[in-house]
N, C-alpha and C positions, 0 to 999 in steps of 0.2 A: 617884187613878189615871185616866188618860185612857181614854175609850172610843172605839175606832176604828170608823167605819162600814164596812160591807162592800158589795161589788158582786156582782151576779148574773152568772155565767158562762153560756155557751150550753148547758151540760150540766145546768143546774138547780142547781148547787152555787154557793156564795158564797165570795168571797175577801176578806180584809181589805184596805182600800184603801191602808193604809200599813203597811210592815213593815221588818224589819231585814235588810239585806244584809251578808254576812260575807266578801265577796271580800277577800283579803289579811289577814283576821283571823288572827293567829297561832294555830296549832292548840292550844297549851297555854293560851290565854286564852279560847277560843271558848265553852266551857261556861259560864264565869262571865259572859261578855258576854250570852249568851242568857238566863241567869237574870235579869240586871239588866234586860234589855229587857222580859221578860215581866212583871216586877214593876212596870215603868213603864207597862204597858198594851199593849205589842206582842203581837200574836197571829199574826203572819206572820214566818217566818224563811226566808230564801232562801240556799241553798248550792249547791254543785256538786261533782262528783267531783274535778274539776281543782283545786278550792280546797284540797284536802287537809285539810279541817277538818270533814268529815261526822261523824266520831266525837265531836268536841266539841259539835257541834250536837245530836246525839242525846242525849248526856249532859246537856246543858243543858235540853233538852225534858223528859227523864224526871225531872229533879230540880227543875223549875221550880214556882213557886207557882200553877200552873193545871193543870187536867186535860189529858191528851194530846188529847182530843177537841176542846178549845178552841184548840189551837195548830195553825196551818196551816204545814206543812213542804213546801218546794219543794227539789228537787235536779235535776241535769241530766246528760244523757248526753254524754260527751266525744267529740271528733272521732275519736280512734283506735278507738273502740268502735262505730262505726256499722255497720249491717247488721242483719238480723233476729235471727239467733242471737247475734251479738256484743252487741246491745243488751239482750237478755234476760239474758245472763250479767252484763253490766255493772250492770244494775239490781239483780240479786241481791247483788252485791258492795256497791253503795251502801247497800242496805237493811241488810246485815250490819254495815257500818260505823256506820250510824245507830243500830242496835239497836232498830229500830221494826218494827211489823207491817205498816205501810203508809206511803206518802207521800201527801200531799194533792194534789201537783202534780208531774208529771215532764215535763221539757222536753228536746227535742233542742237542744243548746247552740248549734250553728252549722249552717247548711245544707250547707256545702262542696259547691257545685254542680259543681265540677270533679272531685270524687270520685263524685258521683251515687249515694249510698247512702241519702239521707234518706227516700225513700219506703219502702224496706225497713225502715228504722229506725222510721218512723211505724207501719208494720204491727205491729211488736213492741210499741210503746206502746199500740196499740189492744188487743192481747192482754192487756197488763198491766191496762188499765182494765177489761176484761171479767172478769178474775180478781179485781178489787177491791183489788189491791195498790198500784196508783196510782189514786187516786180520780178525779183529773182529769188530762188530758194536754194538752200544748201544745208550743210551739216558742219559740226565742229567736234573734233576729237574722235571721229569715226575711224575704225581700222578698215583695211581693205575688205575683209569679209563682210563687214556691215554695209559698206557701199555696194558690194556685189549683190547682197540680198535685196537692198532697195531697188536696184535696177531690175533684178530678176522678177520681183513681185509686183512692181508698178510700171516698169518701162520708162521711168523718169530718172535721169542721172543728175545728182546734185551739181550745181554750178560751181560750188566752192566747198572745200573741206578746210576748216581753220584748225590748225594743230600746233602744239608746242614744237617750236623749231628754232634752233640757234646753233652756233658752231660746235658746241659740246654735245648736241643731240640733233643730228642732221636728218633723221627720218628718211634715209635713202629708199627703203622699201616702199613706204607710203608715197613718196614723191614719184617713184617709178610707176606705181599703180595708178596714181592720179593722171600721169601723162598718158598711160595706156587707155584710160577710160574717159579722158576729156574733162577731168575735174581740175579746177584751178586750186593750187595750194596757197593758203594764207597762213602766215606765221604769227602765232601769239607768243608772248614772252621772248621777243626776238633778241633781246640782250641777255637771255638766260638769268633774268632777275639779278643782273650785275655779277653773276659768277664767272663771266667770260671777260669782263672789262680788263681785269688786272693780269690776264695771262701774258707771259713774255712775248709771244708771237704777236698778239694784238697790239701791245705797246710798241713793238718794233715796226709794225705796219703803219701805225699812227704816225710815228716819226718819219717814216719813209715818204708818206703822202702828205705830211703837214696837216693832218686831220686829227680829230679826237678818236679815241678807241671806239666810242659808240658809232661815230660816222663810218668807220671802217666796217663794223659789223653790219650796219644797215646797208652799206653798199654791197656787201657779200650777198645779202638776201636779194637785192635787186639784180645782181649779176646772175643769180640762179633762176630768175624769172618768177620770183615769188611776190605775192602781195604781203606787205609788212605793216604792222600797226603798233609802233612804239607808243608807250604811255608816258605822259608827263603833264603836270599842271603848272610847271614853271615856264614863263614866257621865253626866257633865253634858251632853255632846253628844247622847247617846242620849235623855235627857230633853227636851232642847231640840227635837230633830227631831220628836218626837211631839206637841209642844205647839203645834199649828197648827190646831186645830179650833174656836177661839173668835174668829176674825176672818175677814174675807173681803176679797178684792181686788175693786175695782169695775170697771166696764166700761172706764173710761179707763186703769186700771192694766193690764188684760188687753190692750187695744189697743196700749199702749206696749210691753209685753213681746213682743207678736207681731212687732214691728218689729226685734227683736234677732236673728231667725232668719237664719242664714248657711249657704249650701250647703257652705262650707268649715269649718263649725264642729265637725265630727266629731273626737272625741278618742280613739276606739277604733278597732279594725280595721274594714275594709270587708268586709261579709259576702260580697261577690262574689269576693273574692280571699283571704280568710282561710284559710290552709292549715295552721296549727299543729296538730300531732298530739299 
């Protein structure tokens, strides 16, 4: 079984550097997917209320071949439930669906600046952390100005910002801001929804290292010090994605990959205009 290293967050707690994302994982398969991942060595599972599979994640965690305390569970507050009271209620419902006593990390899923309720939502997350029901708190898809506002108005810095990040969309400005403010960067869609896999450079590096293109990309995230959460429901792919800790990319590999960055490489919604409720 692979042992995954962990990273220190600004609240003194640690998060596994590689985990399982379950976006679009069918609800009826999720428990078994989580059990398979834990058996392979995963200790981080990332879900969200809008994924509609929190119950499966909770079942998988409770029945996995590892103690609950060893498994780091993340879920997220959806857009329609932003606001102080609304966020507290939404968290209670997520915890009920998970069937757990606490979550390890609770995130605001999107900032929705046009709605402007993310600071009130953040105050609710601070309350949940004080109560111990969310051990750590953070955000997802927040831009630097949104994080700065949270810090200025509450004095509490998010532990994590989970953002779209892959070789074609490298988010250098956000990563630099995170480093300056002590926020850990977590990559969603780390393979660029497969838009990166077939790039000639990725194929060349895969041949050079005797690895799959996906493994090269995931290793790139790790070399940058990011938390990464590839999604799969296929046992062989779940095992492949975690088998990335016994090789390294060299400086020339990293320099070549840096040149793939493209301002137009985003594959998900723009946080400044995302309004889905």
